[in-house]
C-alpha positions as CSV (number, residue, x, y, z in Angstrom):
1,M,0.0,0.0,0.0
2,S,2.8,2.4,0.9
3,A,4.8,1.2,-2.2
4,T,1.8,1.9,-4.4
5,G,1.4,5.3,-2.8
6,M,5.0,6.0,-3.3
7,F,4.9,5.0,-7.0
8,G,1.8,7.1,-7.4
9,Q,3.4,10.1,-5.9
10,N,6.5,9.7,-8.1
11,N,4.3,9.4,-11.2
12,G,2.4,12.5,-10.1
13,E,5.7,14.4,-9.7
14,T,6.9,13.1,-13.1
15,T,3.7,14.3,-14.8
16,A,3.9,17.7,-13.1
17,R,7.5,18.1,-14.2
18,T,6.5,17.1,-17.8
19,M,3.6,19.6,-17.8
20,A,5.9,22.3,-16.4
21,D,8.5,21.6,-19.1
22,G,5.8,21.8,-21.8
23,Q,4.6,25.1,-20.5
24,G,8.2,26.3,-20.3
25,G,8.8,25.3,-23.9
26,N,5.6,27.0,-25.0
27,G,6.6,30.1,-23.1
28,G,10.0,30.1,-24.8
29,S,8.2,29.8,-28.1
30,A,5.9,32.7,-27.2
31,V,8.9,34.8,-26.3
32,N,10.8,33.9,-29.4
33,G,7.7,34.6,-31.5
34,G,7.3,37.9,-29.7
35,K,10.8,38.8,-30.5
36,D,10.4,37.8,-34.1
37,G,7.2,39.7,-34.3
38,N,8.8,42.8,-32.9
39,N,11.7,42.5,-35.4
40,R,9.3,42.1,-38.3
41,N,7.2,45.0,-37.1
42,G,10.3,47.1,-36.5
43,G,11.4,46.5,-40.0
44,N,8.1,47.5,-41.4
45,D,8.0,50.7,-39.4
46,G,11.5,51.5,-40.5
47,Q,10.5,51.0,-44.2
48,Q,7.4,53.1,-43.7
49,S,9.3,56.0,-42.1
50,A,11.8,56.2,-45.0
51,I,10.9,58.8,-47.6
52,R,10.5,57.3,-51.0
53,L,11.9,59.4,-53.8
54,P,10.1,59.7,-57.2
55,Q,11.6,57.9,-60.2
56,I,13.4,60.3,-62.5
57,S,15.3,60.0,-65.7
58,E,18.1,62.5,-64.9
59,A,21.4,60.9,-63.9
60,G,23.0,64.1,-62.4
61,L,26.6,65.0,-62.7
62,S,29.2,62.3,-63.3
63,T,32.3,61.9,-61.1
64,A,34.5,63.6,-63.8
65,E,32.1,66.5,-64.0
66,V,32.2,66.9,-60.2
67,E,35.9,66.9,-60.1
68,E,36.0,69.5,-62.9
69,Q,33.7,71.8,-60.9
70,V,35.8,71.3,-57.8
71,A,39.0,72.1,-59.7
72,Q,37.4,75.4,-61.0
73,G,36.4,76.3,-57.4
74,N,32.7,76.1,-58.0
75,V,31.9,74.6,-54.6
76,N,29.4,75.6,-51.9
77,K,32.0,77.0,-49.6
78,I,30.6,79.3,-46.9
79,D,32.2,81.4,-44.2
80,T,32.1,79.3,-41.0
81,E,32.8,82.3,-38.8
82,T,29.5,83.3,-37.3
83,S,30.8,86.3,-35.4
84,R,33.9,88.1,-34.3
85,S,36.8,86.5,-32.6
86,L,37.6,86.9,-28.9
87,G,40.4,89.4,-29.6
88,Q,38.1,91.5,-31.8
89,I,35.4,91.5,-29.2
90,I,37.8,92.7,-26.5
91,R,39.3,95.3,-28.7
92,E,35.9,96.7,-29.8
93,N,34.6,96.9,-26.2
94,V,37.7,98.3,-24.6
95,F,39.0,100.9,-27.1
96,T,35.8,103.0,-27.4
97,L,35.3,106.7,-27.3
98,F,33.5,106.6,-24.0
99,N,36.3,104.6,-22.3
100,A,38.9,107.0,-23.9
101,I,37.2,110.0,-22.3
102,I,36.9,108.4,-18.9
103,F,40.6,107.3,-19.1
104,V,41.8,110.8,-20.0
105,A,39.7,112.3,-17.1
106,M,41.1,109.8,-14.7
107,I,44.7,110.6,-15.7
108,L,44.1,114.3,-15.2
109,V,42.6,113.7,-11.7
110,L,45.6,111.5,-10.8
111,L,48.0,114.3,-12.0
112,T,46.4,116.7,-9.5
113,G,47.1,114.3,-6.7
114,Q,43.4,113.6,-5.9
115,W,43.7,109.8,-6.4
116,K,40.6,109.1,-4.4
117,D,38.5,111.1,-6.9
118,A,39.9,108.8,-9.7
119,V,37.8,105.9,-8.5
120,F,35.3,106.6,-11.4
121,G,37.9,105.1,-13.7
122,L,36.6,101.7,-12.6
123,V,33.7,102.5,-14.9
124,I,36.0,101.5,-17.8
125,I,36.5,98.0,-16.4
126,V,32.8,97.5,-15.6
127,N,31.7,98.9,-18.9
128,S,34.1,96.8,-20.9
129,G,33.5,93.7,-18.9
130,I,29.7,93.9,-19.4
131,G,30.2,94.4,-23.2
132,V,32.6,91.5,-23.6
133,F,30.4,89.2,-21.5
134,T,27.2,90.0,-23.4
135,E,28.9,89.6,-26.8
136,M,30.6,86.3,-25.9
137,R,27.2,84.9,-24.9
138,A,25.8,85.9,-28.2
139,K,28.8,84.4,-30.0
140,H,28.3,81.1,-28.2
141,T,24.7,81.0,-29.2
142,L,25.4,81.7,-32.8
143,D,28.1,79.1,-32.9
144,K,25.7,76.4,-31.6
145,L,23.0,77.5,-34.1
146,S,25.5,77.2,-37.0
147,I,26.2,73.6,-35.9
148,L,22.5,72.8,-35.8
149,V,21.8,74.3,-39.2
150,A,24.6,72.4,-40.9
151,S,23.1,69.2,-42.2
152,K,23.7,66.9,-45.1
153,S,22.1,67.2,-48.5
154,L,20.9,64.5,-50.9
155,V,22.1,64.9,-54.5
156,R,21.9,62.8,-57.6
157,R,25.1,61.8,-59.2
158,N,26.0,59.0,-61.6
159,G,22.3,58.0,-61.6
160,Q,22.4,57.4,-57.8
161,D,21.1,59.4,-54.8
162,V,24.0,60.2,-52.4
163,E,24.2,62.2,-49.2
164,I,26.9,64.8,-49.0
165,E,28.0,67.7,-46.9
166,H,26.8,71.2,-47.8
167,E,30.3,72.3,-48.8
168,D,30.6,69.4,-51.2
169,I,27.8,70.6,-53.4
170,V,29.0,71.9,-56.8
171,L,27.7,74.0,-59.5
172,G,25.2,72.0,-61.7
173,D,24.4,69.4,-59.0
174,L,20.9,67.9,-59.0
175,L,19.7,68.4,-55.4
176,W,16.7,66.8,-53.7
177,L,14.8,69.3,-51.6
178,R,12.3,67.7,-49.2
179,S,9.9,69.0,-46.6
180,G,11.6,70.3,-43.4
181,E,14.9,71.0,-45.2
182,Q,16.7,74.3,-45.8
183,V,17.8,75.3,-49.2
184,P,21.6,75.1,-49.1
185,A,22.3,77.0,-52.4
186,D,20.5,79.0,-55.0
187,A,18.9,76.7,-57.6
188,T,16.3,76.3,-60.2
189,I,13.5,73.7,-59.9
190,V,13.6,70.9,-62.4
191,H,10.7,68.8,-61.1
192,T,8.3,69.6,-58.2
193,W,5.8,67.6,-56.2
194,G,3.9,70.3,-54.4
195,L,6.9,72.1,-53.0
196,E,6.1,75.1,-50.8
197,L,8.8,77.3,-49.3
198,D,9.0,79.6,-46.3
199,E,11.0,82.7,-47.5
200,S,10.3,84.8,-44.5
201,M,14.0,85.0,-43.6
202,L,14.7,86.6,-47.0
203,T,11.6,88.6,-47.8
204,G,9.9,89.1,-44.5
205,E,6.7,87.5,-45.9
206,S,5.1,85.1,-43.5
207,R,3.1,83.2,-46.1
208,T,4.5,80.1,-47.8
209,V,5.1,80.3,-51.5
210,K,4.3,77.4,-53.8
211,K,7.0,76.8,-56.4
212,G,6.6,75.4,-59.9
213,E,9.0,74.0,-62.4
214,G,11.5,76.6,-63.6
215,A,11.1,78.7,-60.5
216,E,14.1,80.0,-58.6
217,V,14.8,78.9,-55.0
218,Y,17.2,80.8,-52.8
219,S,19.6,79.7,-50.1
220,G,18.1,80.3,-46.6
221,S,14.5,79.3,-47.6
222,N,12.9,76.4,-45.8
223,A,10.7,73.7,-47.4
224,T,7.5,73.5,-45.5
225,S,5.8,70.8,-47.6
226,G,6.2,68.8,-50.8
227,M,9.4,67.8,-52.6
228,A,11.4,69.0,-55.5
229,L,14.4,68.2,-57.6
230,V,16.5,71.4,-58.2
231,R,19.6,72.2,-60.2
232,V,22.2,74.3,-58.3
233,D,23.0,77.4,-60.4
234,A,24.5,79.7,-57.8
235,R,27.6,81.6,-59.0
236,W,30.2,81.2,-56.3
237,V,33.4,83.3,-56.3
238,S,36.1,80.9,-57.4
239,T,38.8,80.2,-54.8
240,V,40.9,78.2,-57.1
241,T,42.8,79.5,-60.1
242,P,41.7,77.4,-63.1
243,P,44.5,75.5,-64.9
244,S,45.8,77.3,-68.0
């Protein structure tokens, strides 16, 4: 009787372990399935978030043509200095007419021996310090904004769409201009798909402007909606002497 009970208990434990293993296996499958599902969903989301570009027949510039434009200096080089240097800021705030008048008056007072009355000369230090501090804060803000604005552009070269830096854009490049992007260089629209630009920084007009094929777009404008393929036609000042 006790032996049968013992065997029955063992069989019950074996069955319980088997069921637990089965549940564990199913759990593992569920977890794996969840991971696989997440991976598949993540891939679909990534594909949906990517912007699809329209099919066009233009191939853009070839590598040889790009190299020729670079050799001629027709590149989108811009001045990276957003404000004056530290030395210029100090010089402009210290050597002012106001400070010169205060300094001369302080020297005259000191020559009379009334050095206590020359305390007003501290105004030079205070005035210059405030000016330098204020302009340095503005310079720091401008430098950060220039970093934020600098982004890559999508151009079409050799029949392929490639992402390049702003300074690598050359004259004649076919440039994709998409919603939310800033126009990096003056250009003419080749194809447009409902492009609208915010030109308030250039014209002061708050309304967006819808652009058609053949219209000019100017550097500094912002695309608010739509998309366009433009040809860069800005005339940069050549920084390289063309070969003779």
